[in-house]
C-alpha positions in Angstrom: 31.9 189.9 79.3 33.7 191.1 82.4 36.1 189.7 85.0 34.7 187.6 87.8 36.7 186.1 90.5 35.5 183.0 92.5 37.0 181.8 95.7 36.4 178.2 94.7 38.8 178.5 91.7 36.3 178.5 88.9 37.5 180.0 85.6 37.1 183.7 85.2 37.0 185.5 81.9 36.8 189.0 80.8 37.0 191.2 77.7 38.3 194.7 78.2 39.9 197.6 76.5 43.1 197.8 78.6 46.3 198.7 76.9 49.0 196.1 76.5 52.0 196.3 78.8 54.3 194.1 76.7 56.2 197.2 75.3 56.0 195.8 71.8 52.7 197.0 70.5 49.6 199.0 71.2 47.4 195.9 71.0 44.3 196.0 73.3 43.9 193.3 75.9 40.7 191.5 74.9 40.6 188.3 76.9 41.7 187.2 80.3 41.7 183.6 81.4 42.2 182.5 85.0 42.2 178.9 86.0 42.8 176.7 89.0 44.5 173.4 88.0 43.4 171.1 90.9 46.0 168.6 92.1 48.8 170.0 89.9 52.1 170.7 91.7 55.4 172.4 90.6 56.9 169.2 89.2 53.8 168.4 87.2 53.5 172.0 85.9 57.1 172.0 84.8 56.7 168.7 82.9 53.6 170.1 81.1 55.4 173.4 80.4 58.3 171.6 78.8 55.9 170.1 76.3 54.0 173.5 75.8 57.5 175.1 75.1 56.4 178.7 75.3 60.0 179.9 74.9 60.7 177.9 71.8 57.3 178.3 70.2 55.6 181.3 71.8 51.8 181.2 71.7 50.3 183.7 69.2 48.3 186.3 70.9 49.5 185.8 74.4 50.3 189.1 76.1 51.0 188.0 79.6 51.2 184.7 81.6 51.7 184.1 85.3 51.3 180.9 87.4 52.2 179.5 90.8 51.1 177.3 93.6 47.7 177.9 95.2 45.7 176.0 97.8 44.9 172.6 96.3 46.8 173.0 93.0 48.3 175.5 90.6 46.9 178.8 89.5 47.3 180.3 86.0 46.3 183.6 84.7 46.8 184.7 81.1 46.0 187.8 79.1 45.3 187.3 75.4 44.8 189.5 72.4 41.5 187.7 71.8 39.3 184.7 72.8 40.2 183.2 69.4 43.9 183.3 70.2 43.3 181.5 73.4 41.0 178.9 71.8 43.7 178.2 69.1 46.2 177.5 71.9 44.0 175.5 74.2 44.5 172.2 72.3 48.3 172.6 72.8 47.7 172.7 76.6 45.6 169.5 76.5 48.0 167.6 74.4 50.9 168.7 76.6 49.1 167.6 79.7 48.6 164.2 78.1 52.2 163.9 76.9 53.4 164.7 80.4 51.0 162.2 82.0 49.4 165.0 84.0 45.9 164.6 85.3 43.9 167.2 87.2 41.8 166.2 90.2 38.3 167.5 89.8 37.1 170.4 87.6 39.4 173.3 86.7 
């Protein structure tokens, strides 16, 4: 699998052999996840992030996370040690969105 970027915000994924830049290990970056969260703003993202609690309970396998406002919503890009690490965390995102009362408008 390789990285693909779409102007319409569809999810892009890749598997690669890039070196980690976290300074803590020599783990290989194996999975990249990009997503456009349609209809999500700063306030909503912060409410969801409070429930995700990445500082208090860091996601296992997350190497890098960045997010910010984009046209029509909120953009998120993560680099994970593996697809399995992301899949194990994805349920926490869904439950956090529900707990915060957040709803996306349209497909991610």
